[in-house]
N, C-alpha and C positions, 0 to 999 in steps of 0.2 A: 458456254459450258458452265454448269453449276459448280460452285466452290465445294471442294472436298471438305466435309466437316472435320476430318481428322487433321487437316492442314491449317485450319483456322486457329489463330492464336487465342488462347483463353486469357482474357484481360480481367484483372481484378486484384485486390490486395487482401491481406489478412484482415485488415480493418473492416472490410465489407461484411465479414462474418462475426464481428464482435458487437456486443450490445452498446458499446461506448461510442458516442458521437463526437464528444470533445471534452477537454479539461480546461476550464477557464477560472482563474482566480481561486484555485484550490477546490473547485466544485466539479464533480464528474457529471456531465450531462449525458443521459442515455437516449437512445434513439426513439423511445416511446414517449419522450417528453418529461420523464421523471429525472431526478437528480440525487446525488449523494455527496456527503462530505465525510472524509476519512481522517481519523485522528489516531495518532500513535500514543500508546500508554507505556510508561516505564514499568519495570517489574520490581518485585521485592522477593528476597530469599526467605520464603515462608518457613523452611526447615530450621533456619538459624534463630527464629523467634522463640521466645518462651511460650509455654502453653497458655498463659494468661494473655500474652500479646496476640497469639494466634486467634484465640476466641474473640478478642476485641476487634481484630481486623475482619474476621468473618462476619461478625455482627454489624459492623459499620458498612461493609460491602452489601450485605443484605438490605440494610436500611436505605442505601442509595438506590438499589434496584426497585424497591417498593415505593420509593418517593417519585419515581419518574411517571410523568403523564403522557409520554410519547415513546414509541418503540425504538430500541437501539439494537444493533447487531454487534456482538463481540466476536472477534476473529483472532485465532491463534495460528500463526504461520511458522512452520518448522522448516528449516533448510539445513543442508549439510555444510558444516563449517570448513572452510579451506584453511588448513594450518600450515600450508607450505611456506608462506612468508615468515611465520613464527619460527618454524624449524630452521629456516635459513638464517634468521637473526641469532638463533642459539649457536649455530655452527660458527658464525662470525665472532660471537662473543667467546666461544671456546678457543678459537685460533688466536685471538688477541690476548687471552689471559696468560699471564706469566707465572702466576702462583699455581704450583702443581696441584695443591689440594683443591682449590677453587676450579681449576681446569677439569679435574676428575669429576667433581660434583656436577658441573655443567654437562659433561659428557653423559653421566648416568641419568640426569634429568632428561636430556634430549632422547636417550634411548627409551626412557619410560614413556615419553609422549609418543614416540614412533610406535611402540608396542600397543599403546592404548588406541591409537588411530587405526591400527591394523585389525584389532579385535572388535572395536565398536565405532560406529559412526558418531562423530562429534557434531551435535546439533545446536543450531542457534535458533532461539524462539523470539518472535516479535509479536506484540499484542496491539490490536487495533479496535477502535470503537467506530461504528459506522451509523450515521443518522441519514434517514431517507426522506426525500421529498417526492410525494406521489404526483403524477400528472393530473390526478383528480383535484388537486389543490390549486390548479391554475385559475379556476374561477371564471372560465370563459362563458359558462352558462348564464352568468349574471351580466355579461357585457351586452351592449346593444347590437342589433343586426349589422349595422354598417361597420362597427368595430370588428366583428367576427370576420366579415368578408375581407376587410383590409388586412387583417392578420394572416388569413389563409393565402391571399394573393402575394403578400410580402414574403411568405415562406415557401413559395412554390418551387424554389430551386433546391431545397434541402429535403431530407427525409424526415425531419422533425415535424410534429403536428402543429407547432407554432414557432414564431421566430426565436432564434437562439437568445437574443437580447432580452426578450420578454420572459422566457423561461428562466434565464439566469437571474433576472431581477426578482421574480417571484420566489425562486429557490433560495436565494441569499436571505430574503426577508424571513423565510421560514426556518432555515437551517442555522443561521448565525446565533439567534437567541438560544437554540438548543445546544450549540457548541459551547457557548459561554457558560451555560448552566452545568454542563458536564465537567468543564474545567474547574468550576467552583466545587462541585461534589467530590471529584477524585482528588483534588488537592487536600481535602480533609483526611484522606487516607495516607497522605505523604507521597502520593504518586504524581509524576509529571505527565501531563497530557497536552498535546499540541496538534494543531491541524497540519496535515502534510501539504507541502508546496506542490506546484505543478510538476516540477522535475522529479520530486520524490515519488509522486503518484505514478508518473510515467514509468519510472524504474520498477516500482512495485508491480504494476500490471504486466510489465515486460517479463519479470521473473515468474509471475504466476502463469502466464500463457506460454512461456518458453523455458519451462523448468529444466529440461534436459540439457539445454545448451547455454543457459544463462551463466553457469559457473565458468565457462570457457570463453564467453564473449562479453565484451564491455560495451555498454550502451552509452553513446555520446549524444547528449541532447542539447546541442548548440541551438538548433531550431527544432522544437519537438514535433512539428508537423512533418519533418522529414529526418527522423533519427538516423544516426550512423552507428553501425555495429562493427566493432573490430574484434578479431579473434586473438586471444592470448596464446602464444606458442611457448 
C-alpha cells in the first residue's frame, strides 16, 4: 500500500530556506558562494551639535563615501525598546528612598516614562556597514582543470559551489583590507566601528528573521550550530 502523502512527516529546518550557509570567523558565508562582513557603527547625536559642527560632519561623511573604491551597504535597524526592566529599577529605587521629596520625584518620573511608553513606541536604532565578497571573485576560471575537478569533488556533500575553507580564505583576503580601511575612515568622524563576532551576528540574524518573537525569547548560543531558545515569562 502506498504511503499516504498527508501522513509523511515534512522534514526540514528554517535554515534550509535562508541564504546563509554558515558564519565562520565573523564572516557570513552565503549558499551561492558569496560572503559578507558586518560591522557595527556607533552613533552621534546630530541635533546636539552646533550648525558649524553639523556642516563639518556632513562634509566629512560625504568625503568618506566619495573616497571608497568598493561598494558598501549601510543598514539602520530599528527595534522597539523594552523598558520593563528600567521601570522595575525605578520602582525599587522609589521604595528604597527615605527622602520624601526624592521619593515623590522618582514617582513622578516613573509615571512620565510609563505615559511616554503608552503613547509612543520607544525605538532603539543600530547602525551597520556591510561589505560584500562576490562569488565571481573566487577566481576559479584561472585555476587549472585538475584543480577545478578536485574542488568540485571535495565539495560534493554541501550546497556551496566550492569548499567552505576555500571560500573563507578568498573572502577574508578580500574583506579584511576593506574592513580595516572603513575603520580608519570612520574613526576620523569620531565614530567607533567594529566587526561583529559570530555570536553577535547569530543574534542579529535571529532578531531579523524572528522579529515578532525575539523580544519574548532569549537566544542561547552555547553552540551556534544548535541554538537554544528560551521563552521569557
